[in-house]
Chimera marker file (.cmm) of the C-alpha trace (Angstrom):
<marker_set name="trace">
<marker id="1" x="19.585" y="-5.915" z="-3.340" r="1" g="1" b="0" radius="0.5"/>
<marker id="2" x="18.282" y="-6.743" z="-7.054" r="1" g="1" b="0" radius="0.5"/>
<marker id="3" x="14.890" y="-5.664" z="-7.978" r="1" g="1" b="0" radius="0.5"/>
<marker id="4" x="13.237" y="-9.098" z="-8.899" r="1" g="1" b="0" radius="0.5"/>
<marker id="5" x="9.496" y="-8.314" z="-8.354" r="1" g="1" b="0" radius="0.5"/>
<marker id="6" x="8.003" y="-12.236" z="-7.133" r="1" g="1" b="0" radius="0.5"/>
<marker id="7" x="4.496" y="-12.672" z="-7.272" r="1" g="1" b="0" radius="0.5"/>
<marker id="8" x="2.904" y="-15.199" z="-5.640" r="1" g="1" b="0" radius="0.5"/>
<marker id="9" x="-0.626" y="-14.390" z="-7.033" r="1" g="1" b="0" radius="0.5"/>
<marker id="10" x="-1.258" y="-11.467" z="-9.882" r="1" g="1" b="0" radius="0.5"/>
<marker id="11" x="-5.274" y="-10.512" z="-10.886" r="1" g="1" b="0" radius="0.5"/>
<marker id="12" x="-5.472" y="-8.805" z="-13.841" r="1" g="1" b="0" radius="0.5"/>
<marker id="13" x="-7.994" y="-6.051" z="-13.689" r="1" g="1" b="0" radius="0.5"/>
<marker id="14" x="-9.336" y="-3.513" z="-16.464" r="1" g="1" b="0" radius="0.5"/>
<marker id="15" x="-7.992" y="-0.032" z="-15.810" r="1" g="1" b="0" radius="0.5"/>
<marker id="16" x="-10.573" y="2.370" z="-15.496" r="1" g="1" b="0" radius="0.5"/>
<marker id="17" x="-8.118" y="5.098" z="-15.670" r="1" g="1" b="0" radius="0.5"/>
<marker id="18" x="-3.895" y="6.064" z="-16.609" r="1" g="1" b="0" radius="0.5"/>
<marker id="19" x="-1.855" y="4.130" z="-14.046" r="1" g="1" b="0" radius="0.5"/>
<marker id="20" x="1.616" y="4.666" z="-14.063" r="1" g="1" b="0" radius="0.5"/>
<marker id="21" x="3.581" y="1.255" z="-13.023" r="1" g="1" b="0" radius="0.5"/>
<marker id="22" x="4.828" y="0.760" z="-8.988" r="1" g="1" b="0" radius="0.5"/>
<marker id="23" x="2.172" y="2.725" z="-8.214" r="1" g="1" b="0" radius="0.5"/>
<marker id="24" x="-0.507" y="1.052" z="-5.671" r="1" g="1" b="0" radius="0.5"/>
<marker id="25" x="-3.985" y="0.200" z="-7.845" r="1" g="1" b="0" radius="0.5"/>
<marker id="26" x="-7.778" y="0.420" z="-5.262" r="1" g="1" b="0" radius="0.5"/>
<marker id="27" x="-9.886" y="-2.809" z="-6.286" r="1" g="1" b="0" radius="0.5"/>
<marker id="28" x="-12.179" y="-0.040" z="-8.907" r="1" g="1" b="0" radius="0.5"/>
<marker id="29" x="-9.180" y="-0.582" z="-11.107" r="1" g="1" b="0" radius="0.5"/>
<marker id="30" x="-7.693" y="3.095" z="-10.588" r="1" g="1" b="0" radius="0.5"/>
<marker id="31" x="-4.815" y="4.296" z="-9.374" r="1" g="1" b="0" radius="0.5"/>
<marker id="32" x="-5.033" y="4.731" z="-5.555" r="1" g="1" b="0" radius="0.5"/>
<marker id="33" x="-6.590" y="8.372" z="-4.447" r="1" g="1" b="0" radius="0.5"/>
<marker id="34" x="-6.464" y="8.489" z="-1.008" r="1" g="1" b="0" radius="0.5"/>
<marker id="35" x="-3.711" y="8.725" z="1.248" r="1" g="1" b="0" radius="0.5"/>
<marker id="36" x="-3.589" y="4.874" z="3.147" r="1" g="1" b="0" radius="0.5"/>
<marker id="37" x="-6.346" y="3.776" z="1.493" r="1" g="1" b="0" radius="0.5"/>
<marker id="38" x="-6.082" y="0.304" z="1.432" r="1" g="1" b="0" radius="0.5"/>
<marker id="39" x="-5.457" y="-1.064" z="-2.237" r="1" g="1" b="0" radius="0.5"/>
<marker id="40" x="-5.687" y="-4.258" z="-4.026" r="1" g="1" b="0" radius="0.5"/>
<marker id="41" x="-1.981" y="-4.427" z="-5.280" r="1" g="1" b="0" radius="0.5"/>
<marker id="42" x="0.819" y="-2.886" z="-7.343" r="1" g="1" b="0" radius="0.5"/>
<marker id="43" x="0.408" y="-2.486" z="-10.899" r="1" g="1" b="0" radius="0.5"/>
<marker id="44" x="3.454" y="-4.055" z="-12.926" r="1" g="1" b="0" radius="0.5"/>
<marker id="45" x="3.250" y="-1.905" z="-15.776" r="1" g="1" b="0" radius="0.5"/>
<marker id="46" x="2.176" y="0.950" z="-17.010" r="1" g="1" b="0" radius="0.5"/>
<marker id="47" x="-1.484" y="1.269" z="-18.579" r="1" g="1" b="0" radius="0.5"/>
<marker id="48" x="-4.012" y="3.360" z="-20.113" r="1" g="1" b="0" radius="0.5"/>
<marker id="49" x="-7.903" y="3.508" z="-19.286" r="1" g="1" b="0" radius="0.5"/>
<marker id="50" x="-9.661" y="0.518" z="-21.003" r="1" g="1" b="0" radius="0.5"/>
<marker id="51" x="-6.481" y="-1.519" z="-21.111" r="1" g="1" b="0" radius="0.5"/>
<marker id="52" x="-5.820" y="-4.953" z="-19.363" r="1" g="1" b="0" radius="0.5"/>
<marker id="53" x="-3.247" y="-4.779" z="-16.180" r="1" g="1" b="0" radius="0.5"/>
<marker id="54" x="-1.441" y="-6.986" z="-14.172" r="1" g="1" b="0" radius="0.5"/>
<marker id="55" x="-1.473" y="-6.642" z="-10.803" r="1" g="1" b="0" radius="0.5"/>
<marker id="56" x="0.699" y="-7.740" z="-7.988" r="1" g="1" b="0" radius="0.5"/>
<marker id="57" x="-1.558" y="-8.809" z="-4.667" r="1" g="1" b="0" radius="0.5"/>
<marker id="58" x="0.875" y="-11.255" z="-3.061" r="1" g="1" b="0" radius="0.5"/>
<marker id="59" x="4.646" y="-11.579" z="-2.881" r="1" g="1" b="0" radius="0.5"/>
<marker id="60" x="7.112" y="-9.155" z="-3.327" r="1" g="1" b="0" radius="0.5"/>
<marker id="61" x="6.551" y="-5.712" z="-5.989" r="1" g="1" b="0" radius="0.5"/>
<marker id="62" x="8.533" y="-3.088" z="-6.963" r="1" g="1" b="0" radius="0.5"/>
<marker id="63" x="6.825" y="0.171" z="-6.255" r="1" g="1" b="0" radius="0.5"/>
<marker id="64" x="7.481" y="3.790" z="-7.078" r="1" g="1" b="0" radius="0.5"/>
<marker id="65" x="8.379" y="5.628" z="-3.681" r="1" g="1" b="0" radius="0.5"/>
<marker id="66" x="6.614" y="9.195" z="-2.593" r="1" g="1" b="0" radius="0.5"/>
<marker id="67" x="9.042" y="10.150" z="0.243" r="1" g="1" b="0" radius="0.5"/>
<marker id="68" x="12.637" y="8.645" z="1.830" r="1" g="1" b="0" radius="0.5"/>
<marker id="69" x="12.292" y="5.282" z="3.030" r="1" g="1" b="0" radius="0.5"/>
<marker id="70" x="14.332" y="3.061" z="5.230" r="1" g="1" b="0" radius="0.5"/>
<marker id="71" x="14.998" y="-0.344" z="5.275" r="1" g="1" b="0" radius="0.5"/>
<marker id="72" x="12.322" y="-2.329" z="6.754" r="1" g="1" b="0" radius="0.5"/>
<marker id="73" x="10.062" y="0.422" z="7.506" r="1" g="1" b="0" radius="0.5"/>
<marker id="74" x="5.975" y="-0.245" z="7.312" r="1" g="1" b="0" radius="0.5"/>
<marker id="75" x="4.909" y="1.340" z="3.687" r="1" g="1" b="0" radius="0.5"/>
<marker id="76" x="0.933" y="2.730" z="2.690" r="1" g="1" b="0" radius="0.5"/>
<marker id="77" x="-0.362" y="4.116" z="-0.591" r="1" g="1" b="0" radius="0.5"/>
<marker id="78" x="0.227" y="8.367" z="-0.582" r="1" g="1" b="0" radius="0.5"/>
<marker id="79" x="-2.398" y="10.409" z="-2.314" r="1" g="1" b="0" radius="0.5"/>
<marker id="80" x="-0.832" y="9.192" z="-6.095" r="1" g="1" b="0" radius="0.5"/>
<marker id="81" x="-0.329" y="5.888" z="-5.083" r="1" g="1" b="0" radius="0.5"/>
<marker id="82" x="2.873" y="5.906" z="-4.153" r="1" g="1" b="0" radius="0.5"/>
<marker id="83" x="4.590" y="4.313" z="-1.677" r="1" g="1" b="0" radius="0.5"/>
<marker id="84" x="5.552" y="6.056" z="1.954" r="1" g="1" b="0" radius="0.5"/>
<marker id="85" x="6.178" y="5.353" z="5.317" r="1" g="1" b="0" radius="0.5"/>
<marker id="86" x="3.440" y="4.748" z="7.627" r="1" g="1" b="0" radius="0.5"/>
<marker id="87" x="2.918" y="6.992" z="10.352" r="1" g="1" b="0" radius="0.5"/>
<marker id="88" x="3.010" y="4.270" z="12.555" r="1" g="1" b="0" radius="0.5"/>
<marker id="89" x="0.482" y="5.351" z="15.071" r="1" g="1" b="0" radius="0.5"/>
<marker id="90" x="-2.806" y="4.412" z="15.931" r="1" g="1" b="0" radius="0.5"/>
<marker id="91" x="-4.509" y="6.842" z="17.824" r="1" g="1" b="0" radius="0.5"/>
<marker id="92" x="-8.079" y="7.676" z="19.577" r="1" g="1" b="0" radius="0.5"/>
<marker id="93" x="-10.010" y="9.508" z="17.387" r="1" g="1" b="0" radius="0.5"/>
<marker id="94" x="-11.069" y="13.407" z="18.171" r="1" g="1" b="0" radius="0.5"/>
<marker id="95" x="-13.706" y="13.140" z="20.831" r="1" g="1" b="0" radius="0.5"/>
<marker id="96" x="-13.252" y="9.313" z="21.555" r="1" g="1" b="0" radius="0.5"/>
<marker id="97" x="-13.072" y="7.515" z="24.911" r="1" g="1" b="0" radius="0.5"/>
<marker id="98" x="-9.763" y="5.682" z="25.218" r="1" g="1" b="0" radius="0.5"/>
<marker id="99" x="-10.778" y="2.467" z="26.709" r="1" g="1" b="0" radius="0.5"/>
<marker id="100" x="-7.901" y="0.878" z="29.318" r="1" g="1" b="0" radius="0.5"/>
<marker id="101" x="-9.678" y="-2.125" z="30.371" r="1" g="1" b="0" radius="0.5"/>
<marker id="102" x="-7.458" y="-5.447" z="29.968" r="1" g="1" b="0" radius="0.5"/>
<marker id="103" x="-10.705" y="-7.231" z="30.639" r="1" g="1" b="0" radius="0.5"/>
<marker id="104" x="-12.026" y="-5.783" z="27.173" r="1" g="1" b="0" radius="0.5"/>
<marker id="105" x="-10.176" y="-8.909" z="25.473" r="1" g="1" b="0" radius="0.5"/>
<marker id="106" x="-10.708" y="-6.804" z="22.371" r="1" g="1" b="0" radius="0.5"/>
<marker id="107" x="-14.623" y="-7.311" z="22.344" r="1" g="1" b="0" radius="0.5"/>
<marker id="108" x="-14.882" y="-3.835" z="22.234" r="1" g="1" b="0" radius="0.5"/>
<marker id="109" x="-13.237" y="-3.092" z="18.753" r="1" g="1" b="0" radius="0.5"/>
<marker id="110" x="-15.205" y="-2.887" z="15.786" r="1" g="1" b="0" radius="0.5"/>
<marker id="111" x="-14.605" y="-2.409" z="12.144" r="1" g="1" b="0" radius="0.5"/>
<marker id="112" x="-11.954" y="-3.959" z="9.858" r="1" g="1" b="0" radius="0.5"/>
<marker id="113" x="-9.467" y="-1.900" z="8.554" r="1" g="1" b="0" radius="0.5"/>
<marker id="114" x="-7.029" y="0.706" z="10.254" r="1" g="1" b="0" radius="0.5"/>
<marker id="115" x="-6.827" y="4.010" z="9.350" r="1" g="1" b="0" radius="0.5"/>
<marker id="116" x="-4.018" y="3.677" z="7.387" r="1" g="1" b="0" radius="0.5"/>
<marker id="117" x="-3.806" y="0.557" z="5.616" r="1" g="1" b="0" radius="0.5"/>
<marker id="118" x="-0.098" y="-0.901" z="5.539" r="1" g="1" b="0" radius="0.5"/>
<marker id="119" x="1.044" y="-2.434" z="2.062" r="1" g="1" b="0" radius="0.5"/>
<marker id="120" x="3.603" y="-3.838" z="2.997" r="1" g="1" b="0" radius="0.5"/>
<marker id="121" x="7.242" y="-3.492" z="4.287" r="1" g="1" b="0" radius="0.5"/>
<marker id="122" x="10.563" y="-2.046" z="2.723" r="1" g="1" b="0" radius="0.5"/>
<marker id="123" x="13.026" y="-4.537" z="1.317" r="1" g="1" b="0" radius="0.5"/>
<marker id="124" x="15.330" y="-1.604" z="-0.362" r="1" g="1" b="0" radius="0.5"/>
<marker id="125" x="15.886" y="2.051" z="1.292" r="1" g="1" b="0" radius="0.5"/>
<marker id="126" x="14.924" y="5.002" z="-1.289" r="1" g="1" b="0" radius="0.5"/>
<marker id="127" x="16.916" y="8.212" z="-1.021" r="1" g="1" b="0" radius="0.5"/>
<marker id="128" x="13.227" y="10.758" z="-1.940" r="1" g="1" b="0" radius="0.5"/>
<marker id="129" x="10.326" y="10.499" z="-4.156" r="1" g="1" b="0" radius="0.5"/>
<marker id="130" x="10.774" y="9.015" z="-7.695" r="1" g="1" b="0" radius="0.5"/>
<marker id="131" x="12.737" y="5.905" z="-6.748" r="1" g="1" b="0" radius="0.5"/>
<marker id="132" x="11.953" y="2.420" z="-7.737" r="1" g="1" b="0" radius="0.5"/>
<marker id="133" x="12.288" y="-0.555" z="-4.701" r="1" g="1" b="0" radius="0.5"/>
<marker id="134" x="11.405" y="-3.808" z="-3.848" r="1" g="1" b="0" radius="0.5"/>
<marker id="135" x="8.676" y="-4.266" z="-1.219" r="1" g="1" b="0" radius="0.5"/>
<marker id="136" x="7.212" y="-7.282" z="0.480" r="1" g="1" b="0" radius="0.5"/>
<marker id="137" x="3.484" y="-6.941" z="0.582" r="1" g="1" b="0" radius="0.5"/>
<marker id="138" x="1.530" y="-7.227" z="3.125" r="1" g="1" b="0" radius="0.5"/>
<marker id="139" x="-2.031" y="-9.151" z="3.376" r="1" g="1" b="0" radius="0.5"/>
<link id1="1" id2="2" r="1" g="1" b="0" radius="0.2"/>
<link id1="2" id2="3" r="1" g="1" b="0" radius="0.2"/>
<link id1="3" id2="4" r="1" g="1" b="0" radius="0.2"/>
<link id1="4" id2="5" r="1" g="1" b="0" radius="0.2"/>
<link id1="5" id2="6" r="1" g="1" b="0" radius="0.2"/>
<link id1="6" id2="7" r="1" g="1" b="0" radius="0.2"/>
<link id1="7" id2="8" r="1" g="1" b="0" radius="0.2"/>
<link id1="8" id2="9" r="1" g="1" b="0" radius="0.2"/>
<link id1="9" id2="10" r="1" g="1" b="0" radius="0.2"/>
<link id1="10" id2="11" r="1" g="1" b="0" radius="0.2"/>
<link id1="11" id2="12" r="1" g="1" b="0" radius="0.2"/>
<link id1="12" id2="13" r="1" g="1" b="0" radius="0.2"/>
<link id1="13" id2="14" r="1" g="1" b="0" radius="0.2"/>
<link id1="14" id2="15" r="1" g="1" b="0" radius="0.2"/>
<link id1="15" id2="16" r="1" g="1" b="0" radius="0.2"/>
<link id1="16" id2="17" r="1" g="1" b="0" radius="0.2"/>
<link id1="17" id2="18" r="1" g="1" b="0" radius="0.2"/>
<link id1="18" id2="19" r="1" g="1" b="0" radius="0.2"/>
<link id1="19" id2="20" r="1" g="1" b="0" radius="0.2"/>
<link id1="20" id2="21" r="1" g="1" b="0" radius="0.2"/>
<link id1="21" id2="22" r="1" g="1" b="0" radius="0.2"/>
<link id1="22" id2="23" r="1" g="1" b="0" radius="0.2"/>
<link id1="23" id2="24" r="1" g="1" b="0" radius="0.2"/>
<link id1="24" id2="25" r="1" g="1" b="0" radius="0.2"/>
<link id1="25" id2="26" r="1" g="1" b="0" radius="0.2"/>
<link id1="26" id2="27" r="1" g="1" b="0" radius="0.2"/>
<link id1="27" id2="28" r="1" g="1" b="0" radius="0.2"/>
<link id1="28" id2="29" r="1" g="1" b="0" radius="0.2"/>
<link id1="29" id2="30" r="1" g="1" b="0" radius="0.2"/>
<link id1="30" id2="31" r="1" g="1" b="0" radius="0.2"/>
<link id1="31" id2="32" r="1" g="1" b="0" radius="0.2"/>
<link id1="32" id2="33" r="1" g="1" b="0" radius="0.2"/>
<link id1="33" id2="34" r="1" g="1" b="0" radius="0.2"/>
<link id1="34" id2="35" r="1" g="1" b="0" radius="0.2"/>
<link id1="35" id2="36" r="1" g="1" b="0" radius="0.2"/>
<link id1="36" id2="37" r="1" g="1" b="0" radius="0.2"/>
<link id1="37" id2="38" r="1" g="1" b="0" radius="0.2"/>
<link id1="38" id2="39" r="1" g="1" b="0" radius="0.2"/>
<link id1="39" id2="40" r="1" g="1" b="0" radius="0.2"/>
<link id1="40" id2="41" r="1" g="1" b="0" radius="0.2"/>
<link id1="41" id2="42" r="1" g="1" b="0" radius="0.2"/>
<link id1="42" id2="43" r="1" g="1" b="0" radius="0.2"/>
<link id1="43" id2="44" r="1" g="1" b="0" radius="0.2"/>
<link id1="44" id2="45" r="1" g="1" b="0" radius="0.2"/>
<link id1="45" id2="46" r="1" g="1" b="0" radius="0.2"/>
<link id1="46" id2="47" r="1" g="1" b="0" radius="0.2"/>
<link id1="47" id2="48" r="1" g="1" b="0" radius="0.2"/>
<link id1="48" id2="49" r="1" g="1" b="0" radius="0.2"/>
<link id1="49" id2="50" r="1" g="1" b="0" radius="0.2"/>
<link id1="50" id2="51" r="1" g="1" b="0" radius="0.2"/>
<link id1="51" id2="52" r="1" g="1" b="0" radius="0.2"/>
<link id1="52" id2="53" r="1" g="1" b="0" radius="0.2"/>
<link id1="53" id2="54" r="1" g="1" b="0" radius="0.2"/>
<link id1="54" id2="55" r="1" g="1" b="0" radius="0.2"/>
<link id1="55" id2="56" r="1" g="1" b="0" radius="0.2"/>
<link id1="56" id2="57" r="1" g="1" b="0" radius="0.2"/>
<link id1="57" id2="58" r="1" g="1" b="0" radius="0.2"/>
<link id1="58" id2="59" r="1" g="1" b="0" radius="0.2"/>
<link id1="59" id2="60" r="1" g="1" b="0" radius="0.2"/>
<link id1="60" id2="61" r="1" g="1" b="0" radius="0.2"/>
<link id1="61" id2="62" r="1" g="1" b="0" radius="0.2"/>
<link id1="62" id2="63" r="1" g="1" b="0" radius="0.2"/>
<link id1="63" id2="64" r="1" g="1" b="0" radius="0.2"/>
<link id1="64" id2="65" r="1" g="1" b="0" radius="0.2"/>
<link id1="65" id2="66" r="1" g="1" b="0" radius="0.2"/>
<link id1="66" id2="67" r="1" g="1" b="0" radius="0.2"/>
<link id1="67" id2="68" r="1" g="1" b="0" radius="0.2"/>
<link id1="68" id2="69" r="1" g="1" b="0" radius="0.2"/>
<link id1="69" id2="70" r="1" g="1" b="0" radius="0.2"/>
<link id1="70" id2="71" r="1" g="1" b="0" radius="0.2"/>
<link id1="71" id2="72" r="1" g="1" b="0" radius="0.2"/>
<link id1="72" id2="73" r="1" g="1" b="0" radius="0.2"/>
<link id1="73" id2="74" r="1" g="1" b="0" radius="0.2"/>
<link id1="74" id2="75" r="1" g="1" b="0" radius="0.2"/>
<link id1="75" id2="76" r="1" g="1" b="0" radius="0.2"/>
<link id1="76" id2="77" r="1" g="1" b="0" radius="0.2"/>
<link id1="77" id2="78" r="1" g="1" b="0" radius="0.2"/>
<link id1="78" id2="79" r="1" g="1" b="0" radius="0.2"/>
<link id1="79" id2="80" r="1" g="1" b="0" radius="0.2"/>
<link id1="80" id2="81" r="1" g="1" b="0" radius="0.2"/>
<link id1="81" id2="82" r="1" g="1" b="0" radius="0.2"/>
<link id1="82" id2="83" r="1" g="1" b="0" radius="0.2"/>
<link id1="83" id2="84" r="1" g="1" b="0" radius="0.2"/>
<link id1="84" id2="85" r="1" g="1" b="0" radius="0.2"/>
<link id1="85" id2="86" r="1" g="1" b="0" radius="0.2"/>
<link id1="86" id2="87" r="1" g="1" b="0" radius="0.2"/>
<link id1="87" id2="88" r="1" g="1" b="0" radius="0.2"/>
<link id1="88" id2="89" r="1" g="1" b="0" radius="0.2"/>
<link id1="89" id2="90" r="1" g="1" b="0" radius="0.2"/>
<link id1="90" id2="91" r="1" g="1" b="0" radius="0.2"/>
<link id1="91" id2="92" r="1" g="1" b="0" radius="0.2"/>
<link id1="92" id2="93" r="1" g="1" b="0" radius="0.2"/>
<link id1="93" id2="94" r="1" g="1" b="0" radius="0.2"/>
<link id1="94" id2="95" r="1" g="1" b="0" radius="0.2"/>
<link id1="95" id2="96" r="1" g="1" b="0" radius="0.2"/>
<link id1="96" id2="97" r="1" g="1" b="0" radius="0.2"/>
<link id1="97" id2="98" r="1" g="1" b="0" radius="0.2"/>
<link id1="98" id2="99" r="1" g="1" b="0" radius="0.2"/>
<link id1="99" id2="100" r="1" g="1" b="0" radius="0.2"/>
<link id1="100" id2="101" r="1" g="1" b="0" radius="0.2"/>
<link id1="101" id2="102" r="1" g="1" b="0" radius="0.2"/>
<link id1="102" id2="103" r="1" g="1" b="0" radius="0.2"/>
<link id1="103" id2="104" r="1" g="1" b="0" radius="0.2"/>
<link id1="104" id2="105" r="1" g="1" b="0" radius="0.2"/>
<link id1="105" id2="106" r="1" g="1" b="0" radius="0.2"/>
<link id1="106" id2="107" r="1" g="1" b="0" radius="0.2"/>
<link id1="107" id2="108" r="1" g="1" b="0" radius="0.2"/>
<link id1="108" id2="109" r="1" g="1" b="0" radius="0.2"/>
<link id1="109" id2="110" r="1" g="1" b="0" radius="0.2"/>
<link id1="110" id2="111" r="1" g="1" b="0" radius="0.2"/>
<link id1="111" id2="112" r="1" g="1" b="0" radius="0.2"/>
<link id1="112" id2="113" r="1" g="1" b="0" radius="0.2"/>
<link id1="113" id2="114" r="1" g="1" b="0" radius="0.2"/>
<link id1="114" id2="115" r="1" g="1" b="0" radius="0.2"/>
<link id1="115" id2="116" r="1" g="1" b="0" radius="0.2"/>
<link id1="116" id2="117" r="1" g="1" b="0" radius="0.2"/>
<link id1="117" id2="118" r="1" g="1" b="0" radius="0.2"/>
<link id1="118" id2="119" r="1" g="1" b="0" radius="0.2"/>
<link id1="119" id2="120" r="1" g="1" b="0" radius="0.2"/>
<link id1="120" id2="121" r="1" g="1" b="0" radius="0.2"/>
<link id1="121" id2="122" r="1" g="1" b="0" radius="0.2"/>
<link id1="122" id2="123" r="1" g="1" b="0" radius="0.2"/>
<link id1="123" id2="124" r="1" g="1" b="0" radius="0.2"/>
<link id1="124" id2="125" r="1" g="1" b="0" radius="0.2"/>
<link id1="125" id2="126" r="1" g="1" b="0" radius="0.2"/>
<link id1="126" id2="127" r="1" g="1" b="0" radius="0.2"/>
<link id1="127" id2="128" r="1" g="1" b="0" radius="0.2"/>
<link id1="128" id2="129" r="1" g="1" b="0" radius="0.2"/>
<link id1="129" id2="130" r="1" g="1" b="0" radius="0.2"/>
<link id1="130" id2="131" r="1" g="1" b="0" radius="0.2"/>
<link id1="131" id2="132" r="1" g="1" b="0" radius="0.2"/>
<link id1="132" id2="133" r="1" g="1" b="0" radius="0.2"/>
<link id1="133" id2="134" r="1" g="1" b="0" radius="0.2"/>
<link id1="134" id2="135" r="1" g="1" b="0" radius="0.2"/>
<link id1="135" id2="136" r="1" g="1" b="0" radius="0.2"/>
<link id1="136" id2="137" r="1" g="1" b="0" radius="0.2"/>
<link id1="137" id2="138" r="1" g="1" b="0" radius="0.2"/>
<link id1="138" id2="139" r="1" g="1" b="0" radius="0.2"/>
</marker_set>
């Protein structure tokens, strides 16, 4: 499969720091710096601070891998904005009480984003860090 990057929506932002192509970009215009952070999208090209940058938010995008990735894997951003596999497991936080009632129907859930924000699914595999692969972005 080729790396096509079929953008359904691309937004232009002003980079607030140096950004490498294929890295996750935060809503602040900088490379994502916390693993699992929710990004705005993926940088189409490299940019320096103050430069306009095209960020793919919907569709497919070419990303830089930060680890080995299997085809179809759910992906999150690492602390350098590269794509890595999600741990895939939502867990009850330490000290919290697990709820097992089927009658709750989700009424007790609060908040918006999970602890790891999945940015997309791998359309190609990567054998390790530093490879460029195409992913299907989620929203």
